[in-house]
N, C-alpha and C positions, 0 to 999 in steps of 0.2 A: 454681140460679144466677139472679141478678136479671136482669131484662130491661132494655134501654136506657131504657124509660119509667120503670121503678122507680128507676133511677139518677138520671134527670133530676128526678124528684119529690123525691128526697133532697137533691139539690143546692139546690133552691129554698128549703130551710129556712134557709140562711145566705147566699144570694146578696144582693148589694147592687146597686141600680140603677146603670147605667153613668155617669149624669150625676153621681152622688155620688163616683165613684171617680176622675174625671178629675184633680182637683186635691187629692187626698188624700195624706197622708204615705206611704201604701203605694206610690204611683207614684214619689214622690221617692226612697224607699229602693231601689226596684227599679232605677231609672235610674242611681243612684249606684253600686250594686253592679255592674251590667252595664258601666258605664263603666270601673270598675277592672279587670274581667275582660278587656275589650277592650284595655286597655293592656298587660296581660300577653301576650295573644295577638299583639299587634303586635311583641312581643319587643324593645322599645326600652330598652336598658340606660341607666339614668340614672347620673350620676356621684355623686349624693348617697348616701353610705354612712351607716349607723347608727353611733352611738358608744356606748361603754360608760358614758359620763358623761351624766347627764341634763342637757339644755341649760338654761341659765339663763332664756332667753327662750322664748316660745311659738313653735310651728311651725304653718304652715297645714296644712290637711287634705291638700292636693295634695302638699306636701313630704313628709309622712309616708307617703303612698301611694307616692311615688317611692322613698323609702328601702326600703320593703317590697318593691317591685317589683325593685329592684336586688339585694336579698338573694336573692330567689327565682331570678332569672336567673343570678346569679353562682354559686349553689349548683347550678345546672343544668348546669354545665360539668364535664367529667371529663378527666383527662389521658390522652392516647392515645399517648405516646412522642414525638410530633413537635410537640406543642403541646396545645391544649385543643379537645376536640370537644364540641359543644353537643348535649345531649339534646333530643329533641322534646317540647315541652309537650303535654299531652293536648288533643285537639281536642274542644271542647264544642259539642254540639248545643243547639237551643233548649230541649228538655226538661231537659237537664243544667243549663242556666242557671236554668231555672224551679225545679228542685229546690233548687239552692243559694240562690236568692233566697228561697225559702220559709223557710229557716232564719232569715234576717234578719227576716222578717216575724213568725215565731213568737216571737222574742225581743222584738220590738216589742210584740206583743199581750200577752205574759205579764209584761213588765217595765215597760212604759210606760203602758199603759192602766189606769184605775182598776179596782179589784177587782170592782166591781159590773158592769163591762162584760166583763172578762176571763173570769170564770167561765162565764157563759151562752154566750159565743161559742165557747170551747174545748170546752165540754161538748157543744154541738151538732156541732161538727166531729169530735170524738172518737166520738160516737155514730154519725154517718153513716159514718165510715170503718170502724168495727167491723162495721156491718151489711153494707157492701159486701164486705169481706174474708170475713166469715162465709159469705155466699152464694156468692161467687166460688170459694172453696176448700173449700166443702162441710163446714164445721165448725159444727155447731149448738150453740146455747146457749153461745157462747164469749165470753170476755173477751179483750182484746188489750193488749199493751204493746209499746213500741218502744225499741230500744237501738242504740248506735253499732256494736256488734260482737257476735259469737257468744258471746264469753266472758261478757258481761253478761247475755245471754239465758239461758245455761245456769245462771248463778248464781241468777237469780230463779226459774227453774223448780225448782231444788233447794229453794229456800226455800218455794215453794208446796207441794211434796210434803211437806216437813217440817211445814208448818203443818197440812196435812190429817191427817198421822199423829199429831202430838203436841199440836196445838191451840196456844193462846196461849203456852205455855211452850216452844215449839220452839227458842228460842235459848238456853235454860238447861239443856241436856242434859249429863249426866255422861259419856255415851258417844255418839259420833256413829254414825248408821246407815250402811248399806252402799250404795254407788252402783255399779251394774253398767254396763259399757260394751262395746259391740261392738268387735271387734279392729281396726277401721280406725285406722291410726296417727295420722292427722290428728285424728280425733275423740278418741282416747285422750289425746293431748297437751293438747288444749284442756280436756278434763274434769279432768285432773290439775291443771292450773293453776287451774281454777275452784274445785276442792276446797280447794286451799291458800289461795286468796283468801278463801274463806268461813271458814277456820280448821280445816278437817278435816285429819286425819292422812292421809298418802298411802296408808296401808294400808286406808283406807275405800273406796278405788277398786279394784274387782275387774274385771279384763279377762276377758271371756268367751272361752273357747277357740274357735278357728276350725275349720271343717270340714276333714277330711283331704284333700279334693279340691284339687289344685294349681291348678285353674282358678277356684277360688272362694277366693282367699287370705284375704279379710277377712270372710267370711260367718260369722255366729255359729252355733255348734253348740248348738241349743236343748236337746238331751239333756244335754249337759255343764252348761248353765246351770241346769237344774232340779236336777241333782245338787248344784251349788254352793249354790243357794238352800236346799235341804233341810238341807245340812250347816250353813249359817250359822244357820238357825232352831234346830237342835238345840244349837248352841253359844251360844244366847241372844243372837244378833245380830239387828239389825232391818234386813231388806231394804227399801230405800226406793224406788229408781227404776232403770229400765233406759233407757239411751241407745242408740238403734238408728238404722240408716241406711235411707233410702229413696232410693238413688241417690248413692253416695259420690262426692266431687269427683274423685278420682284414677282410680278403677276402675269407677265406675258401679254398685258392688256394692249389691244389694238384700238386706236381711234378710227372713226369712219373716214378713211382717207379721201374717198371720191367726193362725198358731200362736203367735207371740210375744205377741199381744194376749190370747189364751186363757190362756197361761201366767201373764202378769202379773195377769190378773183372778183366777185361781185362788189366787194368793198375796197378793192385795191390794197389788200393787206398781204404782207410777206408771210409765207408758210414755211416753217422749218420742221423737219422730221428727224427723229433719232430713235434708235431701238434695234434689237437684235434681229427682228424679222427682215430688216433691210438687207441682211446678208444673203437672203434668198434671191435677190436680184442677180446674183452671180450664177445661179443654177440653171438658167434657161435663157434663150433668145427668142423673142416673139417675132413672127413673120411680119405682122403689121406694125408700122411705126407708131409708137404711142408717145404722148407728151410726158414730160418729166412729172414725177409724183409731187414735187414741191419746188419751191424756189431755192432751197438749199437742204442738204442732208449732212448729218454727222455720222461717220463710220468708225468703228472700233476694231480694226483688223487684229490687234494684239490678242484679244480674247476669242475672236472668231477663228483664228488660225493657230492658237496655242503657241504664239511666239512672243517671248518677253520683250518689252520695251519698244514695241513699234509705236510710232506717234499716232495720235488721233487725226483722221482725215476729214476735212470738211469740203464738200462739193457745193458750188453755187452757180447760178445762171449768169454767165458773163454779159448778157445783153443789158443787164440792169445797172452795172456799176464798173468802175475801174479798179483793178487790183492794186493800184498805187497806194490807196488809202490803208491797205493791210500791212504794209511794211514787211512783206513776205521775205523770209530767209530761205532761199531755195535749197540750201544744203540740208535742211531738215527732212527732205524727202528721200535722202540717200538710203536709210534703213529699209524703206519700202521698196526702193529700186533694186537693192541687192537681194533682199529676202524673197521678193516675188519671183525673181529670176531663179534663185536657188531652189525654190519650191516647184515652180512650173505651174502652168495653167491648170492641167488636169488634177494634180495633187491639191492645189489650192481649192478648187471646186469640191473635190472629194472631202476635204476636211470640214468644210461648211455643211455639206450634205449629211455627213456622219453625225453631226450634232443634232440636226433635225430628226434623224433616224433614232438616236438615243431617246429623245423626248417621245417620239411615236411608240417606241418599244415599251417605255415605262407606262405610257398611257394604256397600252393594250393589257399590261399586267394589272394595273390599278383598277380598271373599269369592271373587273370581275366582282368587286365588293360593293354591295348595296349600301354599306355603312360608310363609304368614303364619298365625299363630295368633291367633284373634280372641276377645276376652273381652268379653261384654256380656250383659245380662239379656234374652235373646230365645230363642225356640224353637230357633234355629240352634245354640245351645250344646249342645242335646241331640241334635244330628244331624238335626233336622227342617228342612225348607225353609220359609222364611218370606218370602213374596213380597208380603205385605200392605203397603199404604201406611199412613202415620200416620193419615190420615183413616179408613181402613177399620178399623184397630185400635181407634180411638176409637168407631166406630159399632158394632162387633161385640162389644165386651166388656160383660158384664152386671153387673159389680160393680167397685168402685174398686180393690181389691187386684189383681184380674186385669188391669186396665188398667195399673196401675203396673208390674207385672212384665213386661209385653209392650212397653213403651216403653223406649228406651235414651237416657239423658241423656249418656252418655259411652261412647266406643269405644276399647278398648285393643288394639293390634296388636303382634305380635312376630315377627320373622324367625327361623325355627327350622329345625333339620334335619328330615328326613322322619320322620313317625310319632313326633315328640317329645311326651312326656306328662309331662315333669319340667322342672326348672330347666335353662336352657341353660348351655353352657360359657362361660368368660370371653371366648373369642374371639368368640362370638356376641353377647356384651354389647357388644363393640367395633363389630361390624357394625350392631347396632341403634342405637348412638350415632351412627354415621356416617349411617345412614338418616334419623334424626330431624333431624340437623343440616343435611343437604342439603335436605330438604323444607322446613325452617323458613327456610333462606336463599333458596331459589328460589321458594317460595310463601309470602311473609310473611302473606298474607291467611288462610291456613289456621289454624284454631283448634287448634293442636297444641302439645304440650310433651313433653319427655323426663323420665322418672322411673324409679326402680328399685324393683321389688317383690321383697321378700325371697325368696319362693318361686318366682319366675319369672325374675328378672334384669332387665336394662334393657328397657324397653318404650316405645313411642311412643303417647301418649295424645291422642286427639281429644276436646276438651272444649268444645263450643260454649256450654255453660252457665257455664264458668269463665273463658273467654277471650272478651273482648268483640267482637273482630273476627271476621268469618265470611265464608264463601264465599256469594256472593249471586247472581252472574250465571252464565249458561251458559258464557261464556268462561272464567270461573274454574274451573268444573268440568272443562272440556275440558283446560285447562292442568294441573290436578291429576292427571287421568287419564293424560295423556301423561308427565308427570314421574314418576309412580309406576311406569308401565311401564318407563321407561328405567332407573330405579334398582334395581328388582327384578331386571332382566336383568343389571345389573352385579354385584349381590350373588350371584346364582346362578353367574355365570361365575367370579367371584373364588373362591368356595368350591370349585368344580369344579377349577380350576387349582391351587389350594393343595394339594389332595389329591395332584396329580400332580407337584408341584414337587420334592419330595425325590428322586423317581425320575429326573427330568431332571438334577438337580444331580449325581447319582451318576455320570453319564457325562462330567462336566467335572471333571477331577482337581484343578484349581486353585481351585475354588469350594467353600465349605462353607455349609450352611444355618445361619441365625442366628435365634434366638427373640427377639422384641422385645415388651416389655410396652406396652400401650395403643396398638397399631397395628392398624387394621382392614384394611390393604391386603393384597396378595397374600403378602407375606413379605419376607425380607431374606437377602442372601448376603454373604459376605466373600471377597475374593480373597486367597489365601495362596500365595506361590510354592512350587512343588513341592519345592525344596531345603529350605525351611523345614519343610514337612510331614514330610520324611524325617528331620529332625533333632529329637530329643526335647528338646534343650536350646536350640533356636533362639529360642523365645519365653519363655525362663526369666528374662531380664533386662528391666528397665524400658526400657532403651534399645532393645531389640529390639521391644517392644510399641509404643513411640513411632514407630519406623520403619514398622511395619506400619500403624499408624493414618494416618501421612502418606501412605503408598502408596494406601490406600483413599479418603482424602479427595481426592487428585489424580484418582483414577478417577471419583469422583462429579462432580467439576468438569468433567471431559472429557465425561461422559455427559450432564450437564445442558445442555451446549452443543448436544447433538443432540436431546434430548427432556426436557421438564420433568417427565415422570412419574417420573424417578429422583430420589431425595433421599438425604441423608446421615442415617444412623441410628446408634444405639448399642445394642449387644446387652446381654443381662443380665450378660455378663462385662466390660462397660465398654469394649470395643473398638469402633472405628468399623466401619460396614458400609454396603452399598448397599441402600436400601429400594425396593421396588416398591409402587406405589399400587394402587387398584382397577383391574380390567381388564374388558374386554368379551369377548363370545364369539368375536370374530374376532381377538383378540390372539394373536400367535405368541410364546408364553412362551419356547419353546426358542431363538428368535432373540434375545430379550432377554438370556437367560443367555449365549448365545454372544457377544453384543456386550460384555457385562461382562467375559468372559474375554479377548477379543481386546484390549480397552482395557487390561485389567490387564497383559497381556503387554508391550504397548508401554511402559506406565509402568514396568514392571519392568526392561525393557532400558534405558530412559532412566536409571533409577535406578542400574543397574550401571555405565553409562558415567560418570555423575557421581561415583559412589563410587570408580571406578578413577582418575579425574582427581584426586580429593581425595587418594587414596593417593599418586599421583605427586608432587603438590605437597608433601605431607608429607615424603616421602623426599628431595625436592630441598632443602627447608629444612634437614633434618638434615645432608645432605651438605655444603651450603654452610657451615653453622655449624662443622662439624668442620674443613673446609678453611681457613676464615678463622682459626680458632683456631690451627691448625698454622702458618700463615703468620705470624701475629703473634708466636708463640713464636720462630720462626726469626729474625724481624727483631730481637727483643730480644737474641739471642745475637750477631747480626752487629754490632749497634751497641754492644754492651757493656752489662753490667748496671748500671754506674755511672750511665749516662744516665737510668736509671729510678728512682734513689734520690731521695726527696723532698729538696728544698733543694739537696743536693749535685749532683743531676742538672742543675739550672739552671746551675750554675757550669761544669760540663763542657760543656754545650751551647753556652754563651757562648764558652768558650775554643776549642772545636773543634766547629763546627756539624755536625749529622749530614747524611749524604748524602740527597738527595731520592729516597727509595725507598719510596713510600707503599704501603700494602696495597691490592691490586687488589680491585675489587668482583666480584660474581658475579651471573649471570642464568640463569634456568631455561628451557631449550629443551624445551617440552612434547612436540613432535613427535619430536625426536631422543632425548628421555629422558636428557639430560645437563645438567650444570651447567657453564656456560662463564664465562670471564673477561670482564669488561667492557672490558679493554684493547683487544680487537679492535674493539669498537663505537666507542671514541674515535678509533682509527686511521682508521676508515672514515667518520667523521662528515663530513669535508669533501667526500667523494666521493658526490654525490647520486645519480649514475647507478648506483652499486653498492648502493643501499639498498632494493632491491625486496623482499627477503625474507630472513629469517634462516636459512632451510633451506639456502641455497647458501653460507653462510659455512663455510669449512673449519675443521675442528676444530683449535684451537690446542694447543700442548703442555700448556697449563694446564687444558684441558677435562677434567672428571672424570666418568666414567660412573657412574650410580647403580646400586647393587647391587639 
């Protein structure tokens, strides 16, 4: 590793005196760029929108920036149901702005300066940067190139390996060679896209089988790999390159680097490494000179150093190939050159070490819980106690592979049943999802995310190397520890009570247990009246199911007015039910169930009363209809049929007007249960003192009792 003095000496090769920089185009570009960024940070939305039609006249630079700013800010809003919620734009630190400004300056140098100035300037910058990176990450005799993303890095690495194997004719092959990839899903997806982009057939990508150990889901099985390579050679295929991991982004998984390097050397196969543990190469310098870990490595300083927009760095052994085939744009290294100097060697190393310390600190907090399964590349995975600090691990390791295997760039935890050594059940997937969501909500500073691993289930991943925010203060650590204690207690209590829930429900005849998908809480019950339970046909009709749904919906509404822990759910049968959320150890689950039953009884009795009143009204309407029909028929016979014959009836009514004998109305006395004539109401209408209540009205001869 280079000393600070060596770095300073290298800087001086291309430094420009300050008095010459003051009024240079470099300063103007930098100020203009930062002014534009400040406008975005101020979040001032301009009314000037861009148009799909090119304007006839010219626009000022400020107007164009205003249009661009408006586009960015308007696209930064998302609909949240009640309107539009504005996403927070990224907060840029000084180094972030410095990195972004460097891109503008690199294009200025490479596109605006005369060629006789551009070439020597960029050559010196590129040479200095390569020397720094080579010493910092302990890769001797290396070349370097810089890309915008991992895809382009892997593409050029494959081209380098093909050039080494096939020479200048590497692009004119009748059959493409074989690319081997460790079984990490993220890496596999990227390599497959890279192969297609180069023009390779997808069959050229071979995924190495993983070890049978469930706790190492994506670690390559080197015995299986050697068998595959031998088979491919026997079938006249050309093994080209192996892509392996040194600290996978999701699981922190480490492949066996030493044995993998020996295997690749034996079969003359190119080995490429990527992963966050490679950043540990910058933390120490070994006294004994060691060989390079691989033929090439991909480094991601942007996430290792928390600096936005730094390019991806790829180091490769120069003895194998010429850099001419890479078509390298040397100006792309300028953001690395500027930011590394602005940060300095000591601060750069400290930033990387702090990320490993965050992971180590989380590990020490999490390992207190027997119910949490921990996945990481440390001695703890083998049952040994590892109390070493990151500094002690760095000081005590004698070689690079040993160092990388004893530092964790990622920590994966999972809430599991006791003595679990396999994939968890779907219910535990829900519990782990709940744990990750509440931790993420209550401690937004924590570098965690939820993901699902095929052989393990849903896990909570702490990734300080892939998530830029991190726990930095002691208050943050205290908050995290307390929050973790509280939620682990809730998980344990919920699982314990869930096992007892069915036994408690058995003692309450009106309740039945309901299975709900995607619910991490205690469980759910449905209130079913005992009369319905005793009748096999009671729930056979759609109307009966709707009645039961309405009953349980009303129960939930009543319960939520008492406690918000109750919620409305839907079972796998599509019927409504009462859901219970997460519980604590002091929760009286029997009392909660008893409350559901008592509330259900009240609603059931209320429902019976309403149903009986509805039946009474229905019978009253039927009785009144029959009575009125009968009275109308009698009136027709009394008046004579001729009066009701069209046209002729008008003449009869004119000649002999009918007697005023109108059909009497009817009203329903709900308390007495009879249909009464309205004639009594009209007779009593003038007597205000007798209108206190209809229950004291004597039954008239026309009152009709309902059967």
